[in-house]
N, C-alpha and C positions, 0 to 999 in steps of 0.2 A: 667297164671299170678298170682303171689302171692301178697297179700296186708297184710303188717304187721306193727305194730307200738309199740313203747315204750313211755309211758307217765309218767313223773316223777314230783312229787310235794312234796315239803318239807316246812312245817311250823315250825317244832320243831327244835330249834338250841341251842347249848351250850352257856352259858354266859347270864348274865342279860341284858335284852333289845334287844335281837337278834331275837326273834321269829317273824314270819310273820303270816298272817291270810288267804291269798287267794290262796296259791300255790296248796294245795290239791284240792280245787274247780277247779282250772285251769286244772289240769291233768285229772280230771273226765270229765270236759266239752269238752276237746279235744278228749278224748276217745269216748264220746257219739256222737260228731259230725262225727267222722270217721266211726263209726259203723252204725249210722242211715242215713247218707247222702252220704257217699262215698264207701259203700259196703265193708267195712273192716269186715271180720268175727270177732265176739266178742272174739272167742278163740285165735285170732291172734293179739289182742291188749292187751298188758301187762301194768298194773299199778304198779308203785313203789312209795309208799307213806311213808313219815316220816321215821321211823326206818328201813323200808325195803330198803330205798334209800341210803345205804352206798356206799362208793367208790367201794368196791368189787361188790356190788349188781348192781350198774349202769353199770360198765364196763362189767360185765358178761351179763347183759341184752342187751347191745349194740352188743357184740360179737355174741350172739344168734340171734339178729335181722338181722345182716349182713351176717352171715355164710350161705353159699349155695345160696345166692341171685344171680339171673341171669337176663339177658336182658329182659325187659318188666315188671319186678317186681316193686312194688311201696312200699317204706319204709318211715316211718315217725318217728322222734324222737322229742318229745316236752319236754322241761325242764323249770319248774317254781321253782325258788329257789333263794337264795343269790348267788351273784358272788363276786369275789375278784380278787386281782392281786398278783403276786409274783415278787418282785423287783429284778433287776439285782444284782446278788450275788457279783460282783466285786465292784460295787458302782462307776465305772468310767464313766458310761453313764446312762442317765435317760431312761432305757429300762425296760419293764416288760412283763411278760406272763399273759394272762388272765387265770382265773381258775374258775371252778364250785365248789360250796361248798356243798358236800354231807352231809348226816346226821352226819357223824363222822368227820366233817371238823376240829375239834380240834386236830385230829391226821393225817388226810389225806385230800388232795385236788385232783381235777382232772384237770391237766394242759391242755391247748388247744393243745399243741404239742402232747400229748398222744392221744387225740381225732383224730387229723389229721393222726397220724400213723395208727389208726384203720380204718379210713375212706379211706385211700389211697388204700386199697386193694379191693375197691368196683369194681365189674365187670362192664364193659362197657354196657350202655343201661339200667342200674338200675336207677330209679327215686328216689332220696333220699332227703327228706325235713327235715331240722332242724329248730325248732322254740324255741328260747331261750328268755324267759321272765325274765331277770335278768340284772344286770349291773356289770361292772368289774373294774371301777376306780372311786374314789371319796374321800371325806374328812370326811364324817360324821362317828361318832363312834357307834351310835345306830340306830336301824331300825326306831323307831317312830320319826317322824319329831319334835313333841313338846318336846321330851326329849333332842334334840340337840339345838333347838331354842324355849325356853319355851313359848314365846309369840305367836308363830306360831302354833296355834291349829286349825286343819282343821275338818270340820264337817264329813268328810268321813274317819276319822281315818287313814290318809295317812302315809304310811311307805315306806322306800326305800329298794330295793332288792340288797343292797350292804353290805357285811360284812367287816368291817375295818380290815386290816391285823394284826394290833396290838392286836386285840381281840383273835387271834389264834396264837400269837407268831411269826408273820412274819415281815420282814423288811418293813418299810414304806417309800414311796417316798416323798420328800419335796413338790413337786407340781405334783400330779398324772395326772392332766388335761393337763400338758404340756409334759408329758412323751410319749415315742413311744412304741406302741404295737408291740412286736417283730414279731408276726405272720403276721402282715400286710406287713412287709418287706419281709418275707420268702415265703409267700403263696399268690401270686396274684390271683385275682378273675378269670382271664382267664384260670387258671389251675384247678379250683375247679370242682369236680365231683358232689358235693352236692349243694343245694341251702339253704342259711341261712337267716332267718328272725329274727332279734334281736330287743330287746325292745327299744334301745336308742343309741345315739352317745356316743363316748368315754368321752365326757365332760358333760354328763347328767346322771340322775338317771332313772331307771325303777320303777314305783310306784305300790304299793300294797294298795288297798283301798276298802271301802265299796261302791259298785256301784250297783244301781238297787236293793238295799235291800240285797245284798249278797257280801261277800268278794271275790275279784279277783285281778289279775294283770290287770292294766289298758290296757296294750297292748293286752292281751288275751281277755278281755271282749269286747273291741271294734273291734278286729279282727274277732271274731265270729259274732258280730253284722253285720259287713260289708259283711261277707260271706253269711249270711242269707238274707240280703237286696238284694244281687246279685243273689238270688235264687241258690246259691251254684256253680255258673258258673262265675269264676273270675280268672284272671291271677295273678301271684305273683306281677308284677309291679302295676297292678290296685289295688290290695289289699293294698300294701304299701301306695300308693297315698291316698286312701280312709281312711286308718288308721291314717295317719298324720292329715288329716282334722278333723276326729272325736275326736282325742285326744286333738287337739288345741281347738276345740269347747267346749270340756268338761273341759278345764283348766288344762290339764296335760302337763307340759313343757318337753316332751320327743318326740324324732323323730326316729321311728323305721328305722333300716338299712336293706337293702336287698343286699346280696352278692352272686355272682355266675356268670356263663356265661350269656351273653346277650340272648342266645337262651333259657336257662332255665328260665330266668326272664319273658319271654313272654309266657311261658306255663301256662295252667290252673293248679290251685293248685291241688295237690294230684293226678296227672295223669301221 
């Protein structure tokens, strides 16, 4: 049985006011958790940070992660970065595709359909976990909250992990929170081979902040806290429930989503 992971973290982004602070720490924290507590060999956990995490770098890393995987293998992909959306090109319907923002997002995005195409070839019996600490729809133009709403300055230097499409030359939806995510229509959870834990709902933001003296994504920070509190033995469903409680208690208005088959949601994480 092979155990392999790809952990991506991007703080450095093009454009004024777009940088994040906690994504690199997130990637390193997930890598450390997997190697120290879930028996992932250190040589099988690859980090892609900032300038390494281009579109080509991430896609190549994913292909290497999945190539040759067979039944019984355990694979993990964590991504902490900005997310964005790509609006329907025809403009006749309020539809959009979710997209990850790699380091070179001013030239390239990674659309969710591309990821689904890569994941579709996964062999039966491979346990594949995706953890995405970003958000894909929103209205803010800059990462820092106080730069969008000057009077709303938070002591934790709170930022949103959403890169407005206008900042990278993409079409903007008039009301992104009422638009329909195309992938939710085409890819029902019952058909998913992977299990996905994402940072928030489609009408919320995933936050990047100074927590416990260090910058992290709020979802990542409290997810790892919940895992440690459970002595590393927790199911995906239990993790999501505990995570929602911890985020609410800490004052972060985001509700992580868990997508996958019912059977996979009941499994212990990373097994």
